N, C-alpha and C positions, 0 to 999 in steps of 0.2 A: 196422691202419694208422692213422697219426697223423691226427686230425681226423675219423675215421669211427667211428661207434658200431656195436656188434653188433646185428643185428636181434633182436627179442624172439621168444620161442617162440610160434608160432601156437596158439591155442586153438580155432580153427575147424575143424570136421570137413569132409572133402571134400564131403559132401552139402550142408552149410550154405554152403560157399563158392560154390555155384552158385545159392543163393537170393538174394532181394532185400533181406534184412536187412543192415544196415550198422551201424557205431557210432552213426549218427545216427537210425536208424529200425528198428523191429521189423516194421512193416507199411507198405504204401504207402497213398496217399490213396484208392485204389480198393478196398481189401481188406475193410474192416470190414462186418459184417452183424449182424443181430439176435442171432445165436448168440454173438457176441463180447462181449455185455454183461457187465460186471464185470471185464473184462481190464484190467490195467495195461499201457499201451503207450507207445512213442515213435513219432512220425510227423514227417516233414519235407517241406517243399515251399514253394511260392510263395503269397503272399496273393492270392487271387482277388477277394475282396470282404470288407470290414470294416463291421460295423454296431454302433453304440454306443447302448445303451438305458439308460445311467445306472446303473451298478452291474453291468450285464451287457454283455459285449462278445462279439459273435459274429464269428468269422472263418471264411470258407470257404477251406480250404487245398487247393492244387491241385498235382498232379504229372501226368505223362503217363498214369498209371493211373486217375485219377479225381479226385473231390472229396470232402473230409470236412469236416463242420461241427465247429468248435472252439467251446466255450463257456468264457468266463473270468468267474468270479464274483468280484467285488472283495472280498466278505466272506470267502469261503473261500480265495482265493488272491491276497492283496493284492500280492505281489511279481510274480506273473504279470500281474496287471491293470496294474501300473505299466509293465511292458514293453509290454503290448498297447496302452496309450495312445499309444505312440510309433510304432506300426506303421502302415504305409500299403500301398496296393496294390503288389504285386510284390516286397515285402520277402521274403527267404528266412528261414524259421523252423524251429526244432526245438521240438516240443511234447511234453511228457510229461503223461500223465493217464490217467483211467479211462474206458472205453467204457460208455455208458449208452444205454438206449432212449429215443427222443424221446417227449415227452408225446403222448398220444392226440390226434389232430387236427393235429399239427404235422409229421407225416411228409412227406417229399418223394418222391412216387412217380416223379419224373423222374430221380432218382439211384439208382444201385445201392446206395449207402451211405445212402439217405434214411431208413432206420428208426432210425439211431443217431447219436450225437454223441460227441465226446470232451470230458469235463469236465477242463479243463486244471489241472494242479498247478504246472507251470512252463512258461515261454515264453522261448526264447533266440533273439535275432536273429543269424542267421548271416551275413546280408549285407543292406545297405540298398539301396534303389533310387530313382532319380530318377523323376519323373512321366513315364510313357512317352508317345511322340508320338501314339499312338492307343490306344483302349481294348482291352485284352486280354480283358476279361470281357464284351465285347459282340461275339460272333463274327459276327453278321449285320450289324453296322454297316459301311457302305461306307467303304473306305479307299483312297486313291489308290495305284495299284500302284507308282509310283516310291517312295513312302514305305515301302510294304511291303518292297520290295527293298533299300532303304537300311538298314532295321532288320529284316532277315530273321530274325535270331535271336529277335526279339520276335514276329514274325508266326507263327513255328513254334509258339510257346506257345499260339496261338489254336487252338481245337478243330478247326475245319474243315481248316486246313492240317496240323495234327498227324495227324488221321485219314487224310488222303490219303497222307502219308508212311508211316504204319503199314500202309495197304493195299498200298503199293508194296513194303514189306518182306515182307509175306505173299506177294505175287506172286513175288518173287525166290526166297523160301524154297520155295514150291510148285514152281517151275520146277526148282530144284536137286534136290528130292526125286524128281520124275518122271524126270529124266534119270539120276540115280544108280540108280534102280530098273530102268531099261532098259539098264544096262550102259555108260553113257557115262562118259568120264573127263574131269574138268575140268582144262584146261591153260591156264596164263597165257602169253600171247604178248607179245613186246616192244612197248613204246610208241615207242621210237626205231627207225625203220625207213627203208627206201629209198623214195623217192617213186615211186608207180605210179598209172596213170590209173584213177580210180574215179568220175569224173563231176563232181567238184568240185575247188576249189583245195585244195592241201595247206597245212597249217601247217608251216613249216620251222624247224629248230633248228640254228643254227651249231655246228660242232664246235670246241672249243678245242684238243683233242689232234691234230686233223687240219685245220689252218687251210685255209680255202678250200673246205671240204666241209660239207655239211649233212645232217642227218637230216630225215625227214618224220614227223609224227605220223600214226598210222594212220587212214585213212578207214574201214577195216575190216581184220580179220586174214585177208583172202581167201587170199593165197598161202600164208600160214603154215598155215592149217587144211588146205589141200590137201597141203602138204608133210607134215603129220602123217598124212594118209592114206597117202602114199607110204612113210612110216616104219612103217606097220603098226599105228597106234593104233586103227584100225577105227571107233571111235565117240568123237567129241570134242565137248565143249561148253564154253562160256565166257560169263560175264556180262562182256562186253567194253566197255571205254571206247573211243570213237571220236571223231574230230575232222574237221570239214569247214569250210573257210573259205568260207561261202556266206551269202547274205542270209537273215536270220531271219524266221520267221513263226510262226503258231500251232503248227505241228507240227514246227518245226525249231529247233535250237539249234547253236551252234558246237561244243559238246561234248555227246555223248549216249551212251546206254548201250543195247546190244543183246544179245539172246540170240543167240549165234553157235553153230551146230552143223554137223557134217559126219559123213557115214556112208559106209562102204566097201561095195562089192559090192551096190549098190542101183540100182533103177530110179526114175524120177520118181514112179510110183505108190507105191512103198515109202516114199519120203521123205514124201510127202503123207499117207499112212496114219498113219505115226508122229506127225508134227507135229499132225495133226488129233486123234488120241487124246490126245496130251500137252496140247493146248489145252483139250479138254473136261475132262480131269482137273483141270487148273490152275483153270479157270473155276469148276468146281463146288466147289473147295476155297476159293477166295478170295471169290467172290461167289455163294454158293449160292442166294440169293434172286432171281437174274436168270436167266430162262429162255433157253435157246438155241433160236432160232427153228426150225432144221431140222437133223436128223441123218439120215444123214451130211451134211456140208456140201455145198451145191450146187457142182458143178464145171463151170465155164463157159468155153468156148473164147473166146480173146481177141476174135476177130471177131464172135462172137455177143454178147459183152458190149458191144462198141461199137455194134452194130446195135440192141440192145434198150435199153441204158441210157446210151449215149454216154460211158461211163467204164470204165476197167479196174479200178476199185475201187467197184463199184456198191453202193448202199445198198438192200438187199433187204427192208427193213422196210415198204416201200410199193411200189405199182405205178407208175403214170404212165410206162409204157414208151414209147419212141420208136415212131412209126408212119410207115411209108413211104407217102407220098401219091401216088406215081407211078401205080400201077394205077388209082386212083380219078380221077386227072386225065384219063385216057384218052389215045388216040392224037391226034397232030397238035397244032395251035396251041391254047393255052388262052385267049388274049386278054390274059393278064397278062404283060407284057414280062419281068419279073424271072424268073418261073417258066420262060417259054419259052427265055430265054437260058441259064439254068442247065441245063435238060434238053438243049438242043442241044449244050452243052459236055460232056455226060456226067456232070453233077453230080447232086446229090440234093436232093429236097424232102421234108422230114420234119417231124413235129410231136409235141408232147406235149399232153395234156389236163389242165388244172388244175381239179379238181372245186370247184364252188361259187363260181367266180370270174367268172361271166358279168357280174356287175354291177360289175366293176372300173372305177374312175374313169378319166378321160382321163389324169390325172397319174400314176395307177398304171400304166397301159399304157405311158406315156412312160418311166417309170422302168425297167420291164422291157426296153423297147427299148434304152435306154442301156446296161443291163447286158449285153444281147446284143452290142451294138456294141463295148463295151469288151473283149469276149473274141473279137472277130474277125468277127462277122456284119456283113453289109451293112445289115441291118434286121431287123424282126420283124413278120410279118403275124399277124393274129388274127381269130378268129371266135367270137362270143358266141352261145350258144343259149339263148333265153328262151322261156317258155311263153306267148307273146303273139300266136301266129298265129291263123288263122281257127278259131273254136270252141275256142280255148284250146290248139290244137296247137302243138308246139315250132316255133320259127322261128329261123333262123340270121341273124345280123346281122354284117356285116363291111365295112370300107372297100374290100376287094378284090372284093366281090360285083358291082360295076358292070363289072368287067373279066371275071370268070369266069362270071357269070350265076348266078342263084339255083339252078338245077338242079345245076350243078357244085359250088357251095358246099355244098349239101345232101349231095351224093355224098361229098365228102371228109370232111365232118363225120360222116356215117354210117360211113364206113370207119374213122374214128378212134374210134368208139364214144362220141361226145359225147352227153351227156344234158342235159336242160333244167337250166339253172343253171351249166353248165360253160363254161370258156374254153379255146379251142384256140389254141396258139401255134405258129407255123410259121417255120422257117428254111430258106432255099434258098441254095445256094452250089455253085459248080463244084468246090470242094474238099470231098470227103466228110468229111475229118477235121475241117474247121471246123464243118460241120453237126452232127456227133456231139458235138464238144467243147462247143459253145455250148448245145445242147439238154441235154446231160448236166449242165452247170453250172446251167442253169435248173431242171431236174428236181430237183437236190439242194437248191437254194435254196428252191424253192416247197414241196418236201416238208417242209422244216423250218418254213417260215413258216406253213403250213396245219396243222401238227401231225399230219401223216400217219404219222410214225414214232413208235412206242412207245419212250419213252426207256429203259424197263427191259429191253427185249428185246436179246439179243445175236445179230445176224444175220451169221454168218460165211459166207464163200464163197471158193472157189478160182477164180482166173482163170489159164488156162494156155495154152501154145502161142503165145506172143508172136512177132511177127516177130523174126527173128534180128538184122537190121540195119535202120537208117534211113540214107538217103543224106544226106551232109553236103556241100551244094553249095559252101560256102566252103572247106572243107578238101579237096574232091575225093577223098573216101574214104567208105567205109561206117563207120557209127558203131554200136557194139553198143547195142541198145536198153536192155539192163540191165547185165549183167556181161560183161566182155570174155573171161571164161573159160567162159561158158555153152556147153553142148553143143548139138548140132543133132539134130533128129529123124533117125534112121538113114536113112530113105528120102530125106531132103533133103541128105545129106552130099555127093552128087554135084553140088549147086548151088553149093558153095563154090569156084567157079572164076570167072575173069574172062572176059568176052566176047572180049578180045584174045588170050587165051592166055598173057599175061605176068602172073604172079601179083602183081607189084608195080606194075601199072598198072590199078587198079580204075576202073570207070566206072558211070554210072547204069544202063546197059543190062545189067549183069552178072546172071546167074541168081541170084546170092546175095540179091538183093532179094526173092525169093520163099521163101527158106529160113525154116523155123520152128524156134524155139529150144526146148530142153528146160527151159523157164523157167516158174515158177509163182509167183504172188503170193497171199498170204492177205489178204483184206479183211475189215474189221469195221465195220459201220454207216457205210459211205461213206468210211472211212479205209483207206489201205494200211497194214496192220499189219506186213507183212514180205514179203520176196522171196527166192527162191532158185532153184537150178537143179541139174540133173545136169551135171557139168563134162565138158569135153573132157579125156580122159586119155591121148591119144596125141600124141606130139610133132609128127609130120608134119601132123596135122589142125589142131593149135593154131597152128602156123606159118602154115598156109594162111589161117586165120581172122585172125591178126595182120596178114598181108600185105593182106588186104581192108580192114583197118582203118587202112591207111596206113603201117605200120611196115616199114622196110627190115630186112634180115637183121641188119645191124649194130645197129640200134635194138632189135630183139628181144633180142639177146644182152646189150645194155647194160641194158635195163629188166627183162627177164624171164629172164635167163640161169640163175638159180638153179632156177626151176621147170622150165624146158626141159631142163636137165641132169638134174634128178631123174627126169623121165619116162623117161630112157634106162636107168634102173635098175629099171624095173618099177613101173608105177602101176596100182592097182586102179581099176575103175569106181567113181566116187564122186560124191556130191552132198550138198547141204545147204541151209540157209536161214539168214537173219538176221531176227530179229523185234525191233522197237523196244520196249524196256522202257518208255520214257517215254510213247509213244503208247498202249501197252497199258494202262499205269497210268491215263492220262488218261481213256480210254474206260471203264474200270471205275469210275472216280470221277466220271463224268458231267461231265467237263471238256472244253472246246474248245481249251485252250491247255496245252501240255506244261509251261510254267513252273509251273503249279499243282500239279504232282506232282514237282517237282525242288526239292531243299533249297536250293540256291544257284545259280539260273539267271542268265543274262545278259539284259540289256535288248535291245530291238529293234536298238539300235546296237552290240551286242556288249560293252557295258560292265558291269562289276561295281561297282554303286554302293556296296556295303558295304565292299569292300576297295580301292576306287579303282583298278581295273585295266581296261584295260592302262595302263601308265605308262612314262615314259621310263627307260631303263636308266642306271645310274651310269656315269660316264666310264671307270672302270677296267674295267667289263664290255666296253665298246667296244674298249678297248685289248687285253684278253685274247683277244678273238675276232677281232681285226683288222678291225673293222667301222666304218662311219660311214654316217649317213643322207645321201643326196644328193638335192637338188631338192625338199625338202618345204616346203610353205607352212605356216608356223606363225605364227598371229596376224599375218598380212600380211607376214611377213618371210621372205625366201628363206634357207634353211639349206643 
């Protein structure tokens, strides 16, 4: 064809085509060892560091595989030295030369290539580079995160960020291998979907071909994976991209990646058994040096988790469990008004014990009190136990002792197992959920502050049998605590009715409030790693559940018609789980923010600083889609 040249015959064997050698290199910057001495090689990469000793120029050449020292001798290779004189950090070079062992005493034990160097015969500059906005060759130097995100492609050149992305890649590879070995089929589901309730706002995409209609980006492939079970796929998995328009924080981004899987003909125990075995296999493959605290993973009922830890994602690397003080307070009036009012209202008085914090300062106690109030508590009582009593015996000190009396203070301190040097923190509230939540947050905060959690240990646990619903007072309906498709314990199916007898008129008095879901979450070191359930697979029961959640029959058909109709054609019992790849990677990499394991994350405000997104569309795009923005305040002007 005119203007096109014929491709040349390839001389590369199929085996070599899978190798790392290219026309620019024979080896990578991490390949060379002492046994390679004497080899003539080509190597290419970025200039990590350059040192000029007058007649001898040393260049550390870097790629993602490692670092190789290049030596340019002006006497032996004058042309190479002339080029090397122009080289600066982050220039991209191709170097040809001979591998030689370093002189005795000059080896670098910190590098895998530290026994050798390349004596350059030629140096070619493949690309020049401006001075970077931060040091690439000082990985521990503090760099403002905004700058790192603005120049993310440079940040990824730094070893810590690169290593985290490589760990994430190994994680995904191990996940795929485990599922393929277990007979799962990887299926890609669509990105352009119909909006469904998943607990957050959808991102919507206007349709050009169907004006006035929109797609929604998937918050999860929930309905599609269930439909794959109806289709007979039996075992499905996917490394799925998902999108949720919600406020960002350390463990959330607008777009994220999850391991999504579903299995047919299973019980919740069977799903949990497989997922646990898969997690153990993957963990041992990706982070073999990090011990798993307990096998099999502890399985904790939701109510037990809230009673003991105040959290449905407890960190089991340390104790500091919640203690119920009601028995120790005894019958009748205690004399402390807050406790008496709470107990009279049927509330809870509970505590945690912070080891070694008895000498906390007044400002420190005030800070913890403010923390508790910020999360819903009315206040925070405390008891310090010091070894300053008669004859050195432990003595309890507390501002509430004047109300309770020394005997009762000693009794509740003893019930909580307080030792000399410990600080007891007490929360009382008529709402048991507030007590659990506040103490659970305090427990997690203090566990980290006091260094009670071994950073290297992986403490997995299951939390299961969540409440099926929570009452939504504003909406006048029951809200699914997790997934609207979650199944219910068989013995609790009879509770999925309304007190009025009308399935479309739910109320707070409905028996459904006591129903337990076939729902299970996997937690790791205080983070929710993933959640799943065995699903409702019968149309009649799913419609009853949707009715309790406030959907009319028409709304059910409009929003869930596809899956309801599919159930009419024979749906197997099925269940699955979704596990956050970003969170899993972050926990494996000792990070507290998932941005640190994502190549190109968004900022807290949802912005991409590198590509300047989101941005205003072109006028033609508005016209094609039949759209216009209405009522937006832009720089003080109404548009």
